[in-house]
C-alpha positions in Angstrom: 126.5 110.7 107.7 123.5 109.5 105.8 120.4 111.4 104.8 117.1 110.9 103.0 115.5 113.6 101.0 112.0 113.4 99.7 110.7 115.4 96.7 107.8 115.5 94.3 104.9 116.6 96.6 102.5 119.3 95.7 98.9 120.2 95.0 96.9 117.9 92.6 93.2 117.5 91.8 91.3 114.4 92.7 92.0 111.7 90.1 95.4 113.1 89.4 98.9 111.6 89.8 102.1 112.4 91.5 105.5 110.7 91.7 107.4 111.0 94.9 111.2 110.4 95.1 113.3 109.5 98.1 117.0 110.0 97.5 119.6 108.6 100.0 123.1 110.1 100.2 126.2 109.8 102.3 128.3 106.9 103.6 126.1 104.1 102.3 127.2 100.6 101.7 123.8 99.1 101.1 120.1 99.9 101.6 117.7 97.2 102.8 114.0 97.9 103.1 112.6 101.4 102.0 109.2 102.4 103.3 106.9 105.3 102.6 104.7 106.5 105.4 102.2 109.3 105.6 100.7 111.4 108.2 97.5 113.4 107.7 96.6 116.3 109.9 95.3 115.1 113.3 96.1 111.5 112.5 98.8 109.0 113.3 101.6 108.2 110.9 100.7 105.1 108.8 102.6 102.8 106.5 101.8 103.3 102.8 104.1 101.0 101.0 107.4 99.1 101.5 110.0 97.6 99.2 112.7 95.1 100.1 116.2 95.1 98.7 115.2 92.3 96.4 112.2 94.2 95.1 109.3 92.5 96.9 106.6 95.0 97.8 103.7 95.4 100.3 101.0 98.1 100.3 98.4 99.4 102.7 94.9 98.3 101.7 93.9 101.9 101.1 96.4 102.4 98.3 96.5 99.0 96.6 95.9 99.3 92.9 96.6 103.0 92.9 100.1 103.4 94.3 103.3 101.7 93.1 106.6 101.7 95.0 109.8 101.1 93.2 113.6 101.6 93.7 116.7 102.3 91.7 119.5 100.7 93.7 122.2 102.2 91.5 121.3 105.7 92.5 120.0 104.9 96.0 116.6 106.2 95.2 113.0 105.0 95.8 109.9 106.2 94.2 106.2 106.2 94.9 103.9 106.6 91.9 100.5 107.7 93.1 97.6 107.5 90.7 93.9 108.1 91.1 94.6 110.4 94.0 91.8 111.1 96.5 91.4 113.9 99.0 92.0 111.4 101.8 95.5 110.9 100.4 96.4 114.4 101.6 99.2 114.1 104.0 102.9 114.6 104.6 104.7 111.7 103.0 107.9 110.4 104.7 110.5 108.0 103.5 112.2 105.6 105.8 115.2 103.3 105.1 117.3 100.6 106.8 120.8 101.4 105.8 124.2 99.7 106.2 126.9 102.3 106.3 130.4 102.1 104.9 131.7 101.5 108.4 129.3 98.6 108.9 126.7 100.3 111.1 123.0 99.4 110.6 120.9 102.6 110.9 117.3 103.4 110.5 116.8 106.9 109.0 113.9 109.2 108.1 113.5 112.0 105.6 111.8 115.3 106.5 108.8 114.6 104.4 107.0 116.1 101.4 103.5 117.5 101.5 100.8 116.1 99.1 97.6 117.9 98.9 94.7 116.5 96.9 92.0 119.1 96.4 89.7 120.5 93.6 
């Protein structure tokens, strides 16, 4: 069994920063792409940033220059550093990963999310 657990969400003032973590655990052989999504109240889930196993990254236009995605393969963890936060960044942030398990299955898993609230 493999699971993803997000952490690091909370309440922050506009202009502030937060660092989200996404920790994978279980029967993991390797992890390919890891992607952060977010879903604001009343809106569809949207891609925020993704990082490939080799480290290449892509970002939504709305977060370019403010958010940075990274990963630490040795500990099966990805991070999302969020700077210059705006009220419109308020959302539940979800982590998603493409995992190869130790018994050679390719699976696509989601975490349960962490809430980020940007408010004065």
